[in-house]
SESE-328369 format. One record per residue (C-alpha): residue number from 1; residue in one letter; x, y, z. Coordinates in nm, 3 decimals. Layout:
<drenbas>
DRENBA; guza; votor; x; y; z
DRENBA; NUM; A; X; Y; Z
...
</drenbas>
This chain:
<drenbas>
DRENBA; guza; votor; x; y; z
DRENBA; 1; M; -0.130; 2.413; 1.023
DRENBA; 2; R; 0.224; 2.456; 1.138
DRENBA; 3; D; 0.558; 2.384; 0.977
DRENBA; 4; I; 0.837; 2.206; 1.160
DRENBA; 5; T; 1.204; 2.163; 1.085
DRENBA; 6; V; 1.341; 1.809; 1.083
DRENBA; 7; E; 1.681; 1.651; 1.036
DRENBA; 8; K; 1.709; 1.534; 0.676
DRENBA; 9; H; 1.878; 1.203; 0.762
DRENBA; 10; E; 1.605; 1.117; 1.017
DRENBA; 11; L; 1.332; 1.197; 0.766
DRENBA; 12; V; 1.501; 0.986; 0.498
DRENBA; 13; A; 1.529; 0.691; 0.739
DRENBA; 14; K; 1.162; 0.717; 0.836
DRENBA; 15; V; 1.037; 0.742; 0.477
DRENBA; 16; K; 1.250; 0.438; 0.386
DRENBA; 17; E; 1.107; 0.243; 0.681
DRENBA; 18; N; 0.751; 0.336; 0.582
DRENBA; 19; R; 0.823; 0.248; 0.218
DRENBA; 20; E; 0.943; -0.099; 0.313
DRENBA; 21; A; 0.632; -0.164; 0.525
DRENBA; 22; H; 0.411; -0.043; 0.240
DRENBA; 23; R; 0.593; -0.258; -0.014
DRENBA; 24; A; 0.567; -0.567; 0.208
DRENBA; 25; I; 0.189; -0.527; 0.231
DRENBA; 26; F; 0.164; -0.477; -0.144
DRENBA; 27; L; 0.375; -0.785; -0.225
DRENBA; 28; E; 0.174; -0.996; 0.021
DRENBA; 29; A; -0.145; -0.871; -0.144
DRENBA; 30; V; -0.012; -0.962; -0.490
DRENBA; 31; E; 0.046; -1.321; -0.376
DRENBA; 32; G; -0.300; -1.338; -0.218
DRENBA; 33; Y; -0.457; -1.190; -0.531
DRENBA; 34; R; -0.286; -1.443; -0.755
DRENBA; 35; A; -0.394; -1.732; -0.533
DRENBA; 36; E; -0.755; -1.615; -0.524
DRENBA; 37; A; -0.768; -1.552; -0.900
DRENBA; 38; V; -0.628; -1.898; -0.972
DRENBA; 39; R; -0.870; -2.057; -0.724
DRENBA; 40; Q; -1.171; -1.893; -0.885
DRENBA; 41; L; -1.057; -1.972; -1.239
DRENBA; 42; E; -0.985; -2.336; -1.151
DRENBA; 43; E; -1.333; -2.360; -1.001
DRENBA; 44; H; -1.480; -2.237; -1.330
DRENBA; 45; I; -1.262; -2.478; -1.529
DRENBA; 46; E; -1.375; -2.771; -1.313
DRENBA; 47; R; -1.742; -2.684; -1.367
DRENBA; 48; I; -1.688; -2.660; -1.743
DRENBA; 49; K; -1.504; -2.993; -1.748
DRENBA; 50; N; -1.801; -3.148; -1.563
DRENBA; 51; G; -2.038; -3.040; -1.838
DRENBA; 52; H; -2.175; -2.722; -1.687
DRENBA; 53; L; -2.189; -2.400; -1.883
DRENBA; 54; P; -2.145; -2.137; -1.617
DRENBA; 55; E; -2.117; -1.771; -1.693
DRENBA; 56; V; -1.745; -1.722; -1.638
DRENBA; 57; R; -1.665; -1.400; -1.463
DRENBA; 58; V; -1.392; -1.319; -1.217
DRENBA; 59; V; -1.399; -0.973; -1.071
DRENBA; 60; L; -1.123; -0.910; -0.824
DRENBA; 61; P; -0.987; -0.566; -0.746
DRENBA; 62; A; -0.616; -0.568; -0.818
DRENBA; 63; P; -0.383; -0.480; -0.531
DRENBA; 64; S; -0.287; -0.116; -0.529
DRENBA; 65; D; 0.066; 0.011; -0.490
DRENBA; 66; H; 0.192; 0.357; -0.399
DRENBA; 67; T; 0.563; 0.278; -0.375
DRENBA; 68; A; 0.628; 0.549; -0.635
DRENBA; 69; D; 0.501; 0.811; -0.388
DRENBA; 70; Y; 0.769; 0.709; -0.138
DRENBA; 71; D; 1.030; 0.698; -0.414
DRENBA; 72; R; 0.939; 1.051; -0.524
DRENBA; 73; V; 0.980; 1.184; -0.170
DRENBA; 74; L; 1.312; 1.002; -0.130
DRENBA; 75; A; 1.434; 1.144; -0.462
DRENBA; 76; M; 1.336; 1.495; -0.352
DRENBA; 77; L; 1.522; 1.446; -0.024
DRENBA; 78; D; 1.824; 1.314; -0.211
DRENBA; 79; W; 1.835; 1.635; -0.412
DRENBA; 80; E; 1.791; 1.856; -0.104
DRENBA; 81; T; 2.125; 2.006; -0.001
DRENBA; 82; A; 2.027; 2.130; 0.345
DRENBA; 83; A; 2.084; 1.918; 0.657
DRENBA; 84; T; 1.746; 2.022; 0.796
DRENBA; 85; I; 1.417; 2.050; 0.613
DRENBA; 86; K; 1.102; 2.243; 0.691
DRENBA; 87; I; 0.787; 2.035; 0.635
DRENBA; 88; A; 0.420; 2.115; 0.676
DRENBA; 89; E; 0.182; 1.924; 0.902
DRENBA; 90; E; 0.027; 1.740; 0.605
DRENBA; 91; D; 0.369; 1.630; 0.483
DRENBA; 92; F; 0.465; 1.521; 0.835
DRENBA; 93; A; 0.149; 1.306; 0.848
DRENBA; 94; A; 0.241; 1.134; 0.521
DRENBA; 95; Y; 0.619; 1.107; 0.548
DRENBA; 96; V; 0.659; 1.036; 0.920
DRENBA; 97; L; 0.325; 0.898; 1.039
DRENBA; 98; D; 0.267; 0.715; 0.708
DRENBA; 99; D; -0.082; 0.863; 0.693
DRENBA; 100; W; -0.121; 0.949; 0.325
DRENBA; 101; H; -0.448; 1.067; 0.168
DRENBA; 102; W; -0.474; 0.728; -0.011
DRENBA; 103; K; -0.378; 0.509; 0.288
DRENBA; 104; R; -0.725; 0.387; 0.394
DRENBA; 105; Q; -0.819; 0.294; 0.035
DRENBA; 106; F; -0.485; 0.116; -0.012
DRENBA; 107; L; -0.539; -0.092; 0.301
DRENBA; 108; T; -0.906; -0.159; 0.224
DRENBA; 109; T; -0.832; -0.291; -0.126
DRENBA; 110; N; -0.530; -0.494; -0.019
DRENBA; 111; S; -0.692; -0.635; 0.297
DRENBA; 112; A; -0.883; -0.878; 0.075
DRENBA; 113; Y; -0.549; -1.051; 0.011
DRENBA; 114; S; -0.309; -0.943; 0.288
DRENBA; 115; A; -0.317; -1.009; 0.662
DRENBA; 116; G; -0.072; -0.720; 0.703
DRENBA; 117; A; -0.316; -0.482; 0.535
DRENBA; 118; T; -0.603; -0.615; 0.746
DRENBA; 119; G; -0.407; -0.555; 1.065
DRENBA; 120; A; -0.297; -0.206; 0.961
DRENBA; 121; L; -0.652; -0.116; 0.860
DRENBA; 122; G; -0.780; -0.229; 1.200
DRENBA; 123; A; -0.512; -0.020; 1.372
DRENBA; 124; M; -0.635; 0.290; 1.183
DRENBA; 125; G; -0.971; 0.267; 1.356
DRENBA; 126; P; -1.305; 0.373; 1.215
DRENBA; 127; A; -1.316; 0.603; 0.914
</drenbas>
């Protein structure tokens, strides 16, 4: 691995951009999750109202959110006094390329409810 030095203001802008994209996928997934949960519950309610006694179970993985990871990096950068910052290859992958260790799992979980997550997961290619 190799370290590189980057302009702080450019790194801040890129992390903010990646944070907004992440947050948009999460919020879209929340809406999709809510819609699917309501749909399944209403289906159970309708069966019960029609005299059936189904086993009522709804198992949906909740959308995951890692916005706090971006916020932590932005807070660290806010506290940094230097105009340039040295970052390692792994940090560059996360902060600049938006390739965090949790990214594939985030997109996989949220792709059940978000077209944005589905598209981003497809763009990542095979695992």
